N, C-alpha and C positions, 0 to 999 in steps of 0.2 A: 078710405078705410083700409084697403089692401096695403097702401103705403105705410100706414101706422103699424099694421101687423108685422110687416117685413122688418121695419126698424126695431121692433121689440124682440123678434126672434133671432136676427143675425148676431147681435152682440153676445147672446147666450151661446150660440153655436161656436162663435169665434173664441170665447173663453175656454170652452172644452177642448177645441183643437189646439190652442196655444199651450194649455196645460200639459198636453201629451208631447210637446216638443222638448227635446233634450239638448239640441245644439242651436247655434245662432244661424239664422238665414243670411243676415247681413252684418257687416262690421264697420264701425266708424271710429276714427281717431279723434281724440279730444282736441277741439279747436280747429279741426280741418273740415272744410265744406263737404257736405255729403248730400246726395240726391237719391231718394228712394225711387227705384225704377218702376213707376206705374205709367203705362202708356195706353192712352185712349185717343186714337187719332180723330175720331168723329165727335170729340167733345165740343159742344156748342153752348152758347150763353143761355139758351133756353133750358138746358139740362141742369140738374142739381148735383153738385160734387161735395162730398163730406169726407174729411180725414179725422181719424181718432187715434189718440195715443193712450194706451192702457184704458180704453173705453171712455176717454174724455175727448170731446170734440175740440180740435185745435184749429180746424179750418172748415169753413162752410160757405158755399157760393150757390145762390139760387137765382136763376134768370138774370145772371150777370151781376148780381149784387152780393158783395162779400159781407157776411154778418160776423164771422169769427176769423181771426187771423189777418194777414196782410196779402194784398194782391201779388206781391213779389214772392210769396212763399210757394207759389205753384207755377210750374212751367206750362207751356202751351198744350202739352199732351196730358196734363193733370198730375205729374210727378211732384212729390213734396220735397222741398229744399230745406236742409238743415244748415244754416250758415255758421253756427258755432256750437257744435255738439258738445255735450257735457255727459258726465257719468249718469246724471238723472235723465238723460235723453234716451237711455236704453229702455227697451220694452217692446210691447206689441203695437204694431201700426196696422191700421185698417183703412182702406179707401173704398168708397161706393159711389156709383153713378146711377142716377135715376132720370128717366125721361119725363116729359110733361105730364103723363098720366100716372106717374109714380111707380112705374115698373122698374125693376132693377136691371140695369144694362150691363154693368161690369163691377167686379169686386177684386180687392187686393188685400192679402194678409201676409204679414212678415214679422219676424222677431229680430230686433236690432240689438247688437252688442256694441257697447262703446268702450274703447280701450285706450290706454296711453300710448303715445308714439314711442317707438324704440329710440333710446339715446345712442349716440355714436360710441361704439366700444373702443377700448384701449387694450394694448397688448403688453404683457410682461413675460419674462422667461427666467428660468433657473437652469444653470449648467450642472450636469453630473458628469462623472468620469466617462460614462458610456452613452449618455443621451442628453437631450435638451428638452425641457418641458415648457410649453408656451401656454399662457393663460389669456383668455378673452374675457375682459371685465365689462360689465354693464351696470347701470344704476336702475333700481326698481325693476329687476328682471321678473317677468311673468309670462308664462306660455310662450317662450322664445324658441326659435329654431336657429341652430348654428351650422355654419359651413366654413371650410378652410380652403385656402389657395396657397400653393407653393410654386414660386416663380411664375405666377399668373395662371397656373393650372389647378382646377378644382380637385381636391383630394376626396375620392369616393369613400363612403363609409365613415367619414369623420364628422360626427354630428353632436359632439359634446363641447363643453366650454373650455376644455383643455386638450392640447395636442402634444404627443410625445414623438420625437424624431431621434433616430440613432445618430450618434456623432459622426459615424462613418459616411452618412449621407449629406452632411453639411459641407458647403464650400464657403469661400470667403465672401461671396456675394449672394448667397441663398436668401431669398426673401419670403416672408409669410404675411398673410392678412386673414382676418376673419370677418364673416358677414353674419349679422344678427337680424332676424326678421320675426314679425308676428303677422296677424291677419290684416293689419292696417298699414304697416310701414316696414321699411328695410334700411339698414345702415351698414356701412363698411368701415372697418378700422383703417388706420394708416399702416403703411408697409413697414415691417421691421425685419432687419437682418441680424440674427443673433451672433454675438461675438463672445466666444468662450476661451479664456486663457487657460493653458495647461498648468495645473497646480501639482506640487509634490504630494504624494500620498501621505495622508495623516496616519498617526499611530492607530487610530480607531479602524481605519480601512487597510491596515498593513496586510499585504499578500491577499487582499480581497477576502479575508476571513472576518467573521463576526467576532466581537470581543468575547462572547461566551465560548466560542470554539477555541480561540487562542488560550483562554484561561484553562479550559479543560485539558488541552494538549500539554501546557506547561505543568499543570498539576500531575498529570499522568507520567510525564518524563521525570519529575522529581521523585515520585514514588518508585519508579523503576531504578533510579540511581541509588536510592536508599536500600532497596532490596539487594542490589548487586554488591554494595559495600558490606552488608551483613553476611552475604554468602562468602565473599572473599575472606573476611575475618575468620569465619568458621572453618573454612578450608585450611587457612594458615595454622590455626590452633591444632587441628587434627593432624596435620603433617608434622608439626613440631613434636607432638606426643608420640607419633609413630617413629620418629627419627631418634628419640632419646635412647631406647634399648639398643639400637644398632651402634650408637656412639659409645655406650658403655661397653659393649662387647669388643669394640676396637681398642678402647683405652685400658681394659683390664690386663691383657697380656703385657703391655708396656709397663704398667705399674708393678706387676709381679716381677718383671725382669729387674726393674730398679731396686725393688726390695731385696731381691736375692743378692744383687751386687753390694748393697750396703751391709748385709749380713756377712758376706765373705770378707769384706774389708775389715770389719770389726774382729772377726775371728783371727785373721792374719796378724792384726796388731797385737792381740793378746798372746799369741804363740809365736814368738820370734825364735829362730834357730839358735842353738848354743854357740855356734861359731860367730854369730853376729852379736852375741851379748857378752863377750869376754871383757871383763873390766879393764879399762886402761889404767896404768899406774898413775896415781895422783899423789902429790905431796900431802903429808899430814898437815892439817890446818893447825895453826898456832892458837894459843888461848884467845888472843885478840881477834883472830879471824873467826873463831867459833862464836864469838859474841855477835859479830856482824852478819854471820850467815843466817838467813831466815829459816824458819821451820819449813819443812816440805809442804805442809798444808797451806801455810801462808803464801809461799812462793808459787803455789799452783803447779809444782813439779810432780809428775806421776812416777812413783818409785816402782822399779822392776821387782818382781817377786824373786826371792833368793833361790838360786839354783840348787837342787838337791845334790848332796854329796854322794860319793860312790857307796853303794851298799844300802842306800835309803830309797824308799819308794817315793816317786814324785807325787807332789800334791795333786789332789783331784782337779781335773780340767773343768772350768765352768762352762756351762752350756751357752751356746750363742743366743743372743737376744733376737727375738723375732718381732717384726713390726707388722702391724696390720696394714693391708693395702689401703692406700689413701683413695677414698672415693671423691671425685670432684663434685662440688655442689652444682646442682642443676638450677 
């Protein structure tokens, strides 16, 4: 009777304790043999051993007779062997040992998590002008831990799937590898030695400036040039206006002087001295000659005014012509 009561109470208590668990007690990889570590050295054929998975009996042996499961599923110490774990193998496992009177001798409770084995990672890298970035790729990555080695030495603090190394630290034979692991397996990638060829800087990375920065500088320089041109043109116009009055002041005396010279020349031409205007004796023209001689106006000859005779008043002297000073066009 006590045996039956114990069997009824223990599963309930185990469910409550399993529900409170937040982490896995044990981990198994899919397809890899796993042994649940239950050890009872005094296990005898006269005692009863029961194993449950999620409250379902999967193995039972009483007085040496196996009623559930296979004899090979249990070790000599009573541990349960999972020959081919699957995702459905995860869950709560419970083991109980009873003596001949039905008293509970030992119990075992554990929560098993089944995971996929980590595949072997592969390495790729990208070269930048100042650094090299190395990537560790895996398939079906889940709950993985990463570690990196450089020339066989573990790099402390590098626990992500990518590694950045400055180009100055790289040598021709510098090697890298990454290790990927989870709770059930561990795999290491092949060794890779990055080779980066020096490339001429592109227009996008010219002078290590961003395109937006270069565009802003060019735009600002263009605006400054336009402002300078406008200022220079304005200064030239102002200087030309200021220089025009000075130029007029310098040219006015010269124009006045030339005007006076022209006036004096005209006056001297119109008032020739008497000694210089004595008529030279000329033969009287014949009738034929008078016909051929053109009129003074037609010939364009300017006749001298008749000299006054003695006792007569001279004709009034005409006033000299004055010319206005010629102002040069500006």
